[in-house]
N, C-alpha and C positions, 0 to 999 in steps of 0.2 A: 504494499500500500503505500502510496505517495503522499507526503505531507509539506505544508508549508507553516513557518513560525511567525505569529503576529505578536508585536510588542504594543501594550496599552499605554497610552499617554497619561491618563488619569485613574483614579480609584473608581473602581465600579462594585456596587453592592453584591451583584450576582451575575457570576459568568454567563448563564442562560439568558437572562434578559440583555446584556450587553452584546451576545451574539444575534440574538433576535432583531435588535435594532440595527446592527451593521449588516447581516447577510439577508434580513428578510424571510428567516428561515422558521419553519414550524416548530412546535416543542416535539413533535413526533419525529421530525427529521432529525434534530439535534440528538435525541436519545437514541436514532439508529446508530450514530457516528460516536458518541460520546458517554461516558458513566454518568450516572445520577450523581455521584459523588463530585465529579469533575465540574458538572453543570451548576451545581449548588454552591460552589466555592466563592468566595469574594475575590476581587482582584485589586491589587495595589498598582499605582504608576510603576511603569517599567516591568510589570509582571508579562510573563510570555505564555502564549496559547499556542499550542501545537495541534493543528487542524487537518485534517484529511483533505486532499484536493477535491474528492469525491462530494465533501460537504460544501466547501467554498465555491466550486462550480456546477453545484447541483443545476441539472437540466441543461447546462452546457454540452455542445459537441466538441470533443477535441479535435484540433486541425491535424494532429499527427495520424497519419495511416500507415497501418502494417497489415498486409494480408494480399491475396490474390487479385489482381488489376481488374475492376471493372470497366465496362465501356459506355458510354453514353450513345444511344442508337439514334435518338430523336429529340428535338427541342423546339417547344413550342412558346407561346406567351403564357399557356395555362399549365402545362406539364413538362416533366423532364420523362423521358423512356430508356431505362439503362439494363445492360445484361450484368447480372449477378453471378460471379463463378460459384462453384461449390466451395464450401469450407470457408463461407464468409457469412457473418451475421448480416442480418437486414438492418438493425439499428443498435445502438449501445443500450446498456442498463445502468451505466454510469460515466462519469467523466473521463475516468482512466481507461475505458475499454478504447480499443484503437483498431479492433479487426471487424469493421463493420462498413456497410455501404455508406451510410451517412458521415463517416469519418473521411470516406473518400470524398465525398462533396464538399466537406468543410476544407480539406486540403486544397480541392480544386475551386475554392472560393466561391462556391454556388450559394451565396448568402441569402438571397430571396428565397430560395427554397427551404433553407434550413430557418427562415423567419415564419414559417407556417406552422399552426399549431404549436407554439414555442413552449408550452407548459407540459410536453410530453416527449418523451424521449424518442418516439416513432416519427415525430414532426409530420411531414405531408405524405408520408407512405399510404398508398390506397389499400394495400395488403402486404403480407409479409410472407416469405418463404423461409424454410428450415434452413439451418447453418449449412447443411450437406446438399441441400438442392440447389442447381443453377437454374438460371433462366431470366425471364423478363421481370422487370419492376418498374411500376408506375409511381411518380412522385410529382404531387401537386406543387405549382409555383405560387398560388395564391388561395385564400381562405374560401372564396366563392367555389372554385372548383372542387378543393377538398373535399368540402361538405357535401356538394352535389353528388359526387361519386362515392365518398366513404359512407355517408349516412344512408345513401339509397343502393348500396352496393349488390344485394341480391337481385334487385329488380333491374338494375341497369346493366350489369355484367351479364352479357347474352351467353358468351361461350369462354371456357377457360380449358385450353388445350394443353396437355402435357406428353411428353414421350418418356417411356419408362423401359428399362430391359430387366427380364426376369428369365431365370433358367428353366429349362423344358419347353416342351410345345404347348403354349397356352392354349386353351379350349375352352374358355368361359367368356366368350364374346357375349355383349349384351348389356342391358342396364341392370344394376344391382344396387340393394338398399341395404344398409346395415345399420346398427344402433351402437352409439360411442359412449364410454364413460372412461374418464381420465383416471389412471392408477399412478402408484409411485410417488416419490417426492415431486412436489410442484406440478403434479400431473405429467410426468416425463414421458409416460407411455399412455396408448390408448387400448383398452380392451374392447372388443368388438363381438357383437352378438347379432344372430340372426332375427331375435325378436324384440319387440319394443319395451323399454321399462320407463317407469315414470321419471326417473332421473337421468335418462340416456337421451342423447342428441341424434337425431335422423340424418344420415350421410348416405348420398345418391351420386353414382357415377355411371359412365357407358364406357366400356371398354372394347377396343377392337386389336386384334392383331394384325400386324403390317407384314411382317416377314420373320420366318423361322429360319436361322442358321447357326451352324456351330454348337448345337444344343441350346441355343439362347433365342427368346422370343421378343422383338421389338413392338411395343404396344402403343397405341395411341389412346389418351384417356381424356374425355371430356368430363371435367369435374363441375358437377351440378351444384353442390353445396360447397363449403370449405372450411371443414373442421381441421383441427390440429392434427398433422400426420395421417390425414384422412387417405390419401392415395396409399402411402406406405401401409397402414394398417388394414385397409381393405383388400388390397392384392394380397396379403398374407392371408386374410381370412378366408381369401378364395383358393389358397394353396399354391400361391406363386408370389413369395417375397421377393422384393425388388433386389437386384444384384449389388452387394456391397452393402445392404441394410442389416446390418447384424442384429440390431434392436429387435426387429420383428421377422428374424430367422433366416435372412438372407446370407449368403456365403460371402465371405470377406473378399473385398476387391479395393482396386486402387481408389475408388470413389462410390459414392452413392449415384447410381444411374438413374436418376430422375431430372427431368428439365421441363421448365416452363416455357412451352414453345409460342403460345399465341393466347393473346387475349382480345376479346371483341366486345365491345359496349354499345349500346343504342346511340344513336347520332346526337351527340352531345354539341349544341350549337352547330349542327351540319359538319362535325369535325371530319376531314378526309382521312385523318390518322386513326379513326377509331377502330380500325383492323390492324393490330401492331403484331409483328412477327420478330423473334429474336434469331438473327443470323449467326449469332457467335456460339453456336451449341457444338459439342463436341462428342454426343453420343453416336453418331453415325460412325465416328473412327473406329470404334471397337468392333463394328460388325462390317468394316470396310464399306461402308454405304455413302450414299450422296444424296443432295437435296431433290434429286429425281424421284425418290421413294414416294413422296407425296405430291409429286409434279409440280414442285413448287417454281421450278424454274420457267416451265411452259405458262404459270398463271401470272407472272409477272410482266 
């Protein structure tokens, strides 16, 4: 953990009150980072407080970026479209996090984007992708567009297309509905059931096999809903965990073979870019495939 030292210029009756006045931090946030004994102590002039950077810079995005390099695919007055590599977080959880898409935007000085939804670490992200998943991400440039898509995401986002690679000859083409309940520490894993439960969320997707080669199947998945780990857990429940997804029973590999390929939303202000495609995917390489699998070149 990183710290800074603060020297007080005058007496203060209580450390907590002085910090709240200086940082505008809530009592709950202060208790998260400092002990009750430390917060209750009085301060003399020249007293020193040793404060975590995550407290001092709460809700700020660190401009230092460490991680696999994203790409900006498109930019309009309303939003940015980016390719997120695998093994990169979507957003930080504290200031000292550096391995996230938003740290890349801070390093790239995309300050207008980072000014959207400033009281939350996920800023203007319209949706999130898992750390291990690569693919298309959409970030709002202003509050109006952010609320337009984020608040009405289920209704406005018409198609969410993913590619996945699983072991074996996939034979479960079609639409599937399962019921999800988070398990483990902080809901780290989803438990999937075929039957509804009062405390379970319904997840729907449609999946089709595109190619079977070298003992593996390339699937195109249309994600109807958008639950945490949904595609990963649902394909595992169908008996075909994603290659590299050890959490859900997949075989160890150099990466998790899941990629957000395409997002389409209804015509927001008649936006000609409302059908977005991520050209920076690498799933085809492991099966020696090209964009022609989905006839993308012919459609351009």
